[in-house]
C-alpha positions as CSV (number, residue, x, y, z in Angstrom):
1,M,28.5,-1.3,10.3
2,K,26.4,-4.2,12.0
3,L,22.7,-4.1,10.7
4,S,19.9,-5.2,13.3
5,F,16.7,-3.8,10.8
6,L,17.5,-3.5,7.5
7,S,19.1,-6.4,5.1
8,P,22.7,-5.7,3.5
9,E,20.8,-5.8,0.2
10,Q,18.3,-2.8,1.4
11,R,20.8,-0.9,2.9
12,A,23.0,-1.1,-0.4
13,A,19.7,0.0,-2.3
14,Y,19.7,3.3,0.1
15,D,23.1,3.9,-0.7
16,R,23.0,3.8,-4.5
17,D,19.6,5.5,-4.7
18,G,19.9,7.5,-1.9
19,Y,16.1,6.4,-0.8
20,L,14.5,2.9,0.4
21,L,11.4,1.7,0.4
22,L,9.9,-0.5,3.3
23,D,6.6,-1.9,2.6
24,G,4.3,-2.9,5.8
25,F,6.5,-0.7,8.4
26,L,3.3,0.0,10.3
27,S,0.6,-2.5,11.0
28,P,-3.1,-1.4,9.7
29,D,-3.8,-1.2,13.7
30,E,-0.5,1.4,14.0
31,V,-2.1,3.4,11.1
32,R,-5.5,3.4,12.2
33,R,-4.1,5.0,15.5
34,A,-2.6,7.5,13.8
35,K,-4.7,8.8,11.4
36,E,-7.3,8.5,14.5
37,G,-5.0,11.0,16.5
38,I,-4.9,12.9,13.4
39,A,-8.4,13.3,12.9
40,R,-8.8,14.1,16.6
41,V,-6.6,17.2,16.2
42,C,-7.8,18.8,13.1
43,A,-11.5,18.1,14.4
44,A,-10.8,20.4,16.9
45,R,-9.2,23.3,14.9
46,A,-11.8,22.7,12.0
47,A,-12.8,26.2,11.9
48,M,-9.1,27.6,11.1
49,T,-8.8,29.8,8.1
50,K,-5.6,31.5,8.9
51,D,-2.1,29.1,9.1
52,A,-0.9,29.2,13.3
53,D,0.8,27.3,15.3
54,G,2.3,25.1,12.7
55,F,-0.8,24.3,11.3
56,N,-0.9,25.4,7.6
57,L,-4.0,25.5,5.3
58,E,-4.5,24.7,1.7
59,K,-4.7,28.0,0.0
60,I,-6.4,29.4,-4.0
61,N,-4.1,29.2,-6.7
62,D,-1.9,26.5,-4.3
63,D,-0.2,29.2,-3.1
64,S,1.3,27.4,-0.1
65,M,4.0,29.5,1.5
66,N,1.7,33.1,1.8
67,P,0.2,33.2,5.1
68,E,-1.7,36.0,3.5
69,V,-3.3,34.2,0.7
70,A,-7.1,32.8,1.4
71,A,-7.6,29.2,2.2
72,K,-9.6,26.9,0.1
73,G,-12.1,26.1,3.3
74,A,-12.0,26.6,7.0
75,G,-10.1,23.2,8.1
76,V,-8.7,22.0,4.9
77,F,-5.4,21.3,6.0
78,R,-2.3,21.3,4.2
79,K,0.4,20.4,6.8
80,I,1.2,20.1,10.7
81,Q,4.2,21.5,11.5
82,G,5.8,20.3,14.6
83,A,3.5,17.3,14.5
84,V,4.9,15.4,17.5
85,F,4.1,17.9,19.5
86,H,0.2,18.2,18.6
87,V,-0.9,14.0,17.9
88,S,1.0,11.9,20.1
89,E,-0.1,8.9,18.3
90,V,2.3,10.5,15.7
91,L,5.0,10.8,18.4
92,E,5.1,7.2,18.9
93,V,5.5,6.1,15.9
94,F,8.3,8.1,15.3
95,T,10.2,7.1,18.7
96,A,9.3,3.4,18.7
97,P,12.3,1.1,19.0
98,K,11.6,-0.3,15.2
99,M,11.8,3.0,14.1
100,I,15.1,3.5,16.3
101,R,16.4,0.3,15.1
102,C,15.9,1.4,11.3
103,M,17.2,4.7,11.8
104,E,20.4,3.2,13.6
105,D,21.2,1.2,10.5
106,I,20.8,4.3,8.5
107,I,22.8,7.0,10.3
108,G,24.2,5.2,13.4
109,G,24.3,5.0,16.5
110,K,23.8,8.5,17.4
111,I,20.1,9.9,16.4
112,Y,18.5,13.3,17.0
113,L,15.0,14.4,16.1
114,H,15.1,17.2,13.4
115,S,11.7,18.1,12.6
116,S,8.3,16.1,12.1
117,K,5.3,16.6,10.2
118,V,1.9,15.6,8.6
119,M,1.6,16.2,4.9
120,F,-2.0,16.2,3.7
121,K,-3.1,16.2,0.1
122,P,-6.8,16.6,-0.2
123,A,-8.5,15.1,-2.8
124,N,-9.5,17.1,-6.1
125,G,-6.9,19.5,-5.6
126,G,-4.3,19.4,-3.3
127,A,-1.2,21.5,-4.3
128,A,2.1,19.7,-5.7
129,K,5.5,20.1,-4.3
130,P,7.8,21.0,-6.8
131,W,10.9,19.6,-6.9
132,H,13.6,20.1,-4.0
133,Q,15.8,19.2,-1.7
134,D,15.2,18.5,1.9
135,A,18.7,19.8,3.2
136,A,18.0,23.3,1.3
137,Y,15.6,24.3,4.3
138,W,18.2,23.5,6.5
139,R,21.4,25.1,5.0
140,N,22.8,25.7,8.9
141,Y,23.3,22.2,9.3
142,E,25.5,19.9,7.4
143,P,23.0,17.7,5.3
144,N,23.6,14.4,7.1
145,Q,19.8,14.6,7.4
146,V,17.8,11.5,6.9
147,T,13.9,11.6,6.0
148,V,10.9,9.0,7.0
149,W,7.9,9.6,4.9
150,L,5.1,7.3,6.3
151,A,1.9,6.6,3.9
152,L,-1.3,6.7,5.9
153,D,-3.0,6.2,2.8
154,D,-2.6,4.6,-0.3
155,A,-0.1,6.9,-2.2
156,T,-0.3,6.7,-6.0
157,E,0.4,8.3,-9.2
158,E,-3.1,9.2,-9.5
159,N,-3.2,11.3,-6.1
160,G,0.3,12.6,-5.5
161,C,3.0,9.6,-4.7
162,I,6.6,10.7,-4.1
163,W,8.5,11.1,-7.5
164,A,12.5,10.7,-6.8
165,I,15.7,10.7,-8.7
166,P,17.5,8.2,-8.1
167,G,21.4,8.8,-6.7
168,S,20.9,12.5,-6.5
169,H,21.9,12.6,-3.6
170,R,25.6,12.6,-4.6
171,L,24.9,15.7,-6.4
172,G,25.2,18.1,-3.6
173,L,23.0,20.9,-2.5
174,I,21.5,22.4,-6.1
175,P,20.8,25.5,-5.9
176,H,17.2,26.2,-5.0
177,V,14.8,29.2,-6.4
178,A,11.4,31.3,-5.2
179,R,9.7,31.8,-2.0
180,E,8.7,27.6,-2.4
181,L,12.6,26.5,-2.7
182,Q,12.5,24.4,-5.6
183,V,15.0,23.2,-8.5
184,E,14.2,24.4,-12.0
185,E,13.5,21.8,-14.1
186,S,16.2,22.9,-16.2
187,R,19.0,21.5,-13.4
188,I,17.2,17.8,-13.4
189,D,17.3,15.4,-15.8
190,M,13.5,14.3,-16.4
191,A,14.2,11.0,-17.6
192,K,15.9,9.3,-14.8
193,A,12.3,10.6,-12.5
194,V,10.9,7.3,-10.5
195,A,7.5,6.8,-9.0
196,V,7.3,5.8,-5.3
197,P,3.9,4.5,-4.9
198,V,3.7,3.5,-1.1
199,K,1.1,1.5,0.4
200,P,-0.8,2.3,3.8
201,G,2.1,1.6,6.1
202,G,4.9,1.8,3.7
203,L,8.0,3.3,5.2
204,L,9.9,5.4,2.2
205,I,13.0,6.8,3.7
206,F,15.6,9.2,1.9
207,H,18.6,11.7,2.3
208,S,17.8,15.0,2.6
209,L,20.1,15.6,-0.7
210,V,18.0,13.6,-2.7
211,L,15.7,15.6,-5.2
212,H,11.8,14.8,-5.2
213,M,8.4,16.2,-5.4
214,S,4.6,15.2,-5.9
215,K,2.3,16.0,-8.2
216,K,-1.2,17.5,-7.6
217,N,-4.0,15.7,-6.5
218,L,-6.9,15.2,-8.8
219,S,-8.0,12.1,-7.8
220,A,-10.8,11.6,-5.1
221,K,-9.2,9.9,-2.9
222,N,-7.1,11.9,0.0
223,R,-3.7,11.2,0.3
224,C,-1.9,11.8,4.4
225,A,1.6,11.0,5.0
226,I,3.8,11.5,8.5
227,I,7.0,12.7,8.1
228,C,9.6,12.6,10.5
229,D,13.5,14.1,9.8
230,Y,16.2,12.6,11.9
231,D,19.9,14.1,12.3
232,C,22.9,12.2,13.2
233,S,24.5,15.6,15.0
234,P,23.1,17.3,18.2
235,N,21.5,20.4,16.5
236,P,18.1,21.8,17.9
237,C,15.0,20.4,16.6
238,I,13.8,23.2,14.1
239,D,10.0,23.1,15.2
240,V,11.2,23.7,18.5
241,R,10.5,27.5,17.7
242,I,6.2,26.5,17.5
243,K,6.3,24.1,20.5
244,P,3.3,24.6,22.1
245,S,3.8,25.7,25.9
246,A,1.9,23.0,27.6
247,F,4.1,20.1,25.7
248,T,6.7,18.2,27.6
249,H,9.1,15.3,27.0
250,P,11.8,14.1,29.4
251,A,14.1,13.6,26.5
252,L,13.5,17.4,24.7
253,R,16.8,19.2,26.3
254,P,16.3,23.1,27.1
255,D,18.5,24.1,24.5
256,G,16.1,22.1,21.7
257,V,18.2,19.2,21.3
258,W,16.2,15.7,21.3
259,P,18.5,12.6,21.6
260,L,16.4,9.5,21.1
261,A,16.7,6.3,22.6
262,A,20.0,5.3,21.2
263,A,21.8,8.9,21.6
264,A,20.4,9.4,25.0
């Protein structure tokens, strides 16, 4: 494959480990714009106390997957699923030419938008995410998706950065259990776990079969990231089911398939 964005060494590292960190992918101004867009959308929903429309709140006892559990507080968000529908600045990041070029070097010439989200991990208690593989959530699809995880805040071990198992994308899909869909630690060689701190603007790319997790944020610093999953097959975007009726985009097809520039 002829590379246009990544170096051969970077591509080889991705193939070996199943993930790759690119520092400074977004400029400070791009980070600022994305954060301002997210803050604008969250301010408009600051009174929310129940999950709705892809906006999920931090829950008491960190029972994040149970919509009936009370929120830790009004407008204390855990996630915005379908972020590209709500935050135009996030849509710009995930469809930007440099992102498409980067994904072409990972996936190939055909790229489709699979899903997107904003993930919050608020200071002083933002919930942990157990060990899992993203492909476990998309069992109807072949596990070929690639996730991009962009830090908007400094992601450190103290505030809940990603931990990963290098090379775990070669293990195939591992059984997941419980409502959270997680992998039992007894199935994981914990000695191989590596912390992956990311500076604001840094891009962490990982295969949908890579085992990863993040710990609870017990620090005084927020940790926010924007995430997009790309596919090499023309599968419908999984977030279409929660798309606001007012949202339109010329590339989003009636069948829910969203080809990007290289796949149009």
